[in-house]
C-alpha positions in Angstrom: -32.3 -12.8 1.2 -31.5 -9.6 3.1 -30.9 -6.5 1.0 -27.2 -5.9 0.2 -26.0 -9.3 1.4 -24.8 -12.4 -0.5 -26.9 -15.6 0.1 -25.6 -17.5 3.1 -27.4 -20.7 2.2 -25.9 -20.7 -1.2 -22.4 -20.4 0.4 -23.2 -23.4 2.6 -24.2 -25.5 -0.4 -20.9 -24.6 -2.1 -19.0 -25.9 0.9 -20.9 -29.1 1.0 -20.3 -29.8 -2.7 -16.6 -29.9 -2.1 -17.2 -33.2 -0.3 -19.4 -34.9 -2.9 -18.5 -37.1 -5.8 -19.7 -35.3 -8.9 -21.1 -36.7 -12.2 -18.2 -36.8 -14.7 -18.2 -35.6 -18.3 -15.7 -35.7 -21.2 -15.6 -31.9 -21.2 -15.5 -29.0 -18.8 -13.2 -27.8 -16.0 -14.0 -29.4 -12.6 -10.9 -27.7 -11.2 -12.4 -24.3 -11.8 -15.6 -25.2 -10.1 -13.7 -26.6 -7.1 -11.6 -23.4 -7.0 -14.7 -21.3 -6.8 -16.3 -23.5 -4.1 -13.1 -23.4 -2.0 -13.0 -19.7 -2.2 -16.6 -19.4 -1.1 -16.4 -22.0 1.7 -13.3 -20.4 3.1 -12.5 -23.3 5.3 -16.1 -24.0 6.4 -16.8 -27.6 7.3 -20.5 -28.4 6.8 -22.4 -30.3 9.4 -23.2 -33.9 8.7 -27.0 -34.2 8.8 -30.0 -35.4 6.8 -29.7 -32.0 4.9 -26.1 -32.9 4.0 -27.3 -36.1 2.4 -30.3 -34.5 0.7 -28.0 -31.9 -0.9 -25.7 -34.7 -2.1 -28.7 -36.4 -3.9 -29.9 -33.0 -5.2 -26.5 -32.2 -6.6 -26.2 -35.5 -8.4 -29.7 -35.1 -9.8 -28.9 -31.7 -11.3 -25.5 -32.8 -12.5 -27.1 -35.7 -14.4 -29.7 -33.3 -15.9 -27.0 -31.0 -17.2 -24.8 -33.8 -18.6 -27.7 -35.7 -20.2 -29.0 -32.5 -21.8 -25.7 -31.4 -23.2 -24.9 -34.9 -24.5 -28.3 -34.9 -26.3 -27.4 -31.7 -28.0 -28.8 -28.9 -25.8 -26.7 -25.8 -26.4 -28.3 -23.3 -23.9 -28.4 -23.7 -20.2 -30.2 -21.2 -17.9 -29.4 -21.4 -14.2 -32.2 -19.6 -12.2 -31.0 -18.4 -8.8 -27.5 -19.6 -9.6 -25.8 -18.6 -6.3 -22.3 -20.0 -6.3 -23.2 -22.9 -8.6 -20.1 -23.7 -10.7 -21.7 -26.1 -13.3 -21.1 -23.5 -16.0 -17.4 -24.1 -15.3 -17.5 -27.8 -14.5 -19.5 -28.7 -17.6 -18.3 -26.0 -20.0 -18.3 -27.3 -23.6 -17.5 -25.4 -26.8 -20.8 -24.3 -28.4 -22.8 -24.4 -25.2 -23.8 -21.0 -23.7 -24.8 -20.5 -20.1 -27.0 -17.9 -18.6 -26.9 -17.3 -14.9 -29.8 -15.3 -13.3 -29.5 -14.3 -9.7 -30.1 -11.6 -7.1 -27.7 -8.7 -7.7 -26.1 -9.0 -4.3 -25.1 -12.7 -4.6 -24.1 -12.3 -8.3 -21.9 -9.3 -7.5 -20.0 -11.3 -4.9 -19.7 -14.2 -7.3 -18.4 -12.0 -10.1 -15.7 -10.6 -7.8 -14.6 -14.1 -6.9 -14.5 -15.3 -10.5 -12.5 -12.2 -11.5 -10.0 -12.5 -8.6 -9.5 -16.2 -9.3 -9.0 -15.5 -13.1 -11.5 -18.1 -14.2 -12.7 -18.3 -17.8 -16.3 -17.1 -18.0 -16.4 -16.0 -21.6 -19.2 -18.5 -22.3 -21.4 -17.3 -19.4 -23.9 -14.4 -19.4 -24.6 -13.0 -15.9 -28.1 -11.5 -15.5 -28.8 -9.7 -12.3 -32.5 -10.0 -11.4 -34.9 -10.1 -8.5 -37.4 -12.8 -9.2 -40.0 -11.0 -7.1 -40.0 -7.9 -9.3 -38.0 -8.3 -12.5 -39.0 -9.6 -16.0 -36.9 -12.7 -16.3 -37.9 -13.7 -19.8 -37.2 -10.3 -21.3 -33.8 -10.1 -19.6 -32.9 -13.6 -20.9 -33.8 -12.5 -24.5 -31.8 -9.3 -24.1 -28.8 -11.4 -22.9 -29.0 -13.4 -26.2 -31.0 -16.5 -25.3 -32.3 -18.0 -28.5 -36.1 -18.6 -28.0 -36.4 -21.0 -31.0 -33.6 -23.3 -29.8 -34.3 -25.7 -26.9 -32.8 -24.8 -23.6 -32.3 -26.5 -20.2 -33.5 -24.5 -17.2 -32.2 -25.3 -13.7 -34.2 -24.1 -10.7 -32.3 -25.7 -7.8 -33.0 -24.8 -4.2 -34.9 -21.7 -5.2 -38.7 -22.4 -5.4 -39.1 -23.0 -1.6 -37.9 -19.5 -0.9 -40.3 -17.8 -3.3 -44.1 -17.2 -2.9 -46.3 -19.5 -5.0 -47.3 -16.7 -7.3 -43.7 -15.8 -8.0 -42.8 -19.4 -8.8 -45.7 -19.6 -11.2 -44.7 -16.4 -13.0 -41.0 -17.3 -13.3 -41.6 -20.8 -14.5 -44.1 -19.5 -17.1 -41.5 -16.9 -18.2 -39.0 -19.7 -18.7 -41.5 -21.5 -20.9 -42.1 -18.4 -22.9 -38.5 -18.3 -24.1 -38.1 -21.9 -25.1 -39.7 -24.4 -27.5 -40.9 -28.0 -27.3 -37.7 -29.9 -26.5 -36.8 -27.5 -23.8 -36.3 -29.0 -20.3 -36.7 -27.9 -16.7 -35.0 -29.4 -13.7 -36.4 -28.2 -10.5 -36.3 -28.9 -6.8 -39.3 -28.2 -4.6 -40.0 -28.7 -0.9 -42.5 -31.6 -0.6 -44.6 -31.8 2.5 -43.7 -35.4 3.4 -41.0 -34.9 6.1 -41.9 -34.9 9.8 -43.2 -31.6 11.1 -40.3 -31.5 13.7 -37.7 -31.8 10.9 -39.4 -29.2 8.8 -39.8 -26.8 11.7 -36.1 -27.1 12.6 -35.0 -26.4 9.0 -37.4 -23.5 8.6 -36.2 -21.9 11.8 -32.6 -22.3 10.7 -33.0 -20.6 7.3 -35.4 -18.0 8.6 -32.6 -17.0 11.1 -30.4 -16.5 8.0 -32.9 -14.1 6.5 -34.2 -16.6 3.9 -37.5 -18.0 5.2 -39.2 -20.9 3.5 -42.3 -19.6 1.7 -43.6 -22.6 -0.4 -44.1 -26.2 0.6 -46.1 -28.4 -1.9 -47.6 -31.8 -2.3 -46.4 -33.7 -5.4 -49.9 -33.1 -6.9 -49.6 -29.4 -6.3 -46.1 -29.3 -7.8 -47.4 -31.1 -10.9 -50.3 -28.6 -11.2 -47.8 -25.7 -10.8 -45.7 -27.0 -13.6 -48.6 -27.7 -15.9 -50.1 -24.2 -15.4 -46.7 -22.7 -16.3 -46.5 -24.8 -19.5 -44.3 -27.7 -18.4 -45.1 -31.4 -18.4 -43.7 -33.5 -15.5 -41.8 -36.5 -16.7 -41.9 -39.8 -15.0 -39.8 -39.9 -11.8 -38.9 -42.5 -9.3 -40.7 -42.5 -6.0 -37.5 -41.4 -4.3 -37.2 -38.4 -6.6 -40.8 -37.5 -6.1 -40.6 -37.7 -2.4 -37.4 -35.5 -2.5 -39.0 -33.0 -4.8 -36.4 -33.6 -7.5 -38.4 -33.1 -10.7 -37.7 -33.0 -14.5 -40.2 -31.5 -16.9 -40.4 -30.9 -20.6 -41.8 -27.9 -22.4 -45.5 -28.7 -23.1 -46.8 -28.2 -26.7 -48.7 -24.9 -26.9 -52.4 -24.9 -27.3 -54.1 -23.6 -30.5 -54.8 -20.3 -28.7 -51.2 -20.0 -27.5 -49.8 -20.6 -31.0 -51.9 -17.7 -32.3 -50.7 -15.3 -29.7 -47.3 -13.4 -30.1 -46.5 -13.5 -26.4 -42.8 -13.1 -26.3 -42.1 -10.4 -23.7 -40.4 -7.1 -24.4 -38.3 -5.0 -22.1 -36.1 -1.9 -22.2 -32.7 -2.6 -23.7 -29.4 -1.1 -22.6 -26.1 -1.4 -24.3 -23.4 -3.4 -22.6 -20.4 -1.3 -21.6 -17.2 -2.2 -19.8 -17.6 -2.0 -16.1 -15.0 -0.9 -13.5 -12.1 -3.2 -13.0 -12.2 -5.2 -9.8 -9.6 -3.6 -7.6 -6.6 -5.4 -6.2 -4.1 -7.9 -7.6 -4.9 -11.5 -8.1 -4.2 -13.6 -5.0 -2.8 -17.1 -4.9 -5.5 -19.7 -5.2 -6.0 -23.3 -6.3 -4.3 -24.3 -9.5 -6.8 -24.0 -12.4 -5.9 -25.3 -15.9 -5.7 -22.8 -18.7 -4.3 -19.3 -19.0 -5.6 -16.3 -17.0 -8.3 -14.5 -18.8 -9.8 -11.0 -18.3 -12.6 -10.6 -15.9 -16.2 -10.3 -17.1 -17.5 -7.1 -18.6 -20.2 -5.6 -16.5 -23.2 -3.9 -18.0 -24.3 -0.8 -16.1 -28.0 -0.5 -17.1 -30.7 -2.4 -15.3 -31.8 -5.6 -16.9 -28.7 -6.2 -18.9 -26.4 -9.2 -19.0 -23.1 -9.0 -17.2 -20.6 -10.8 -19.4 -18.2 -10.7 -22.2 -19.2 -8.2 -25.0 -22.4 -9.2 -26.7 -22.1 -10.3 -30.3 -24.5 -7.7 -31.8 -24.0 -3.9 -31.5 -26.7 -2.1 -29.5 -29.7 -0.9 -31.4 -29.9 2.8 -30.4 -33.1 3.2 -32.5 -34.9 0.6 -30.3 -38.0 2.2 -28.6 -38.1 2.3 -24.8 -40.6 -0.5 -24.8 -38.1 -3.1 -26.0 -37.2 -4.7 -29.4 -39.2 -3.5 -32.4 -42.6 -5.0 -32.7 -41.8 -6.6 -36.0 -38.8 -8.4 -34.5 -40.8 -9.6 -31.5 -43.6 -10.8 -33.9 -41.1 -12.6 -36.1 -39.4 -14.4 -33.2 -42.8 -15.3 -31.8 -43.9 -16.7 -35.1 -40.8 -18.7 -35.6 -41.2 -20.2 -32.1 -44.8 -21.2 -32.9 -43.8 -22.8 -36.2 -41.0 -24.7 -34.4 -43.4 -26.0 -31.7 -46.1 -26.9 -34.3 -43.8 -29.1 -36.3 -42.2 -31.0 -33.4 
């Protein structure tokens, strides 16, 4: 994406999703998700095309991945490259924490909208990060992700815009901060569509400042996941051809179990950020009382969310959490993986 701008492709997806039937759940606030999408779409009517139908199928795939994971007891969901995704609102459930990682420009615009619409985001941690440069795993840990509890990671509509080496690193970092039982739902661009169709799509997104950088075969996608510590689960031919893949955290090798490899990063205390200016404006009716906007952390690499449960550790060295803490967490994760 272009520096200082919110992702235009993500805004288009939000507009399309207003027209799709979504997977239902016995919990959550679909109205809040729709309110955000309407605010983002701002009257935009998406073009009916093969892309429209593909995003319909992709949306349903990721909806099912979320609902199935939560219904099976997953209590942590990480959304990589979240854009204007509203699943953290649609599928909010007591006891389930959400972590949204995204480019600072898009995330800042989303936070402004959430605050103005007075939507409840107390269960969401917002983590600004540039996948091409920032340590995603360390920032997730700083935001409170529990590395010894299984998490679901969503990587929807992101991988094709990143270079292969960046995809490999980010997916490996996701694996670093979860255990066997963790899951990854990912969409990749599979090289099966006609060259003319792909060329038209690539020209369109390149004009928006977001060129396609990675197109894979299904074998290459499988290899990418395996190298990052994920095992591809059985998928239908239709899902494979569409690049809609579900993977589980692979059991670590003997060498990996012996290596305390949880990342470290600088830590900054979360402090209240400036209030979003301007009064609330009329918007779609959303159930529940108005709540305060999110608290914004001012240091790089910190979560942007409600106050963190633990006070800041001012004695923490610049390199990150104390070595003893990192080693203990790494050891606990290795034990968890070994006994599964």
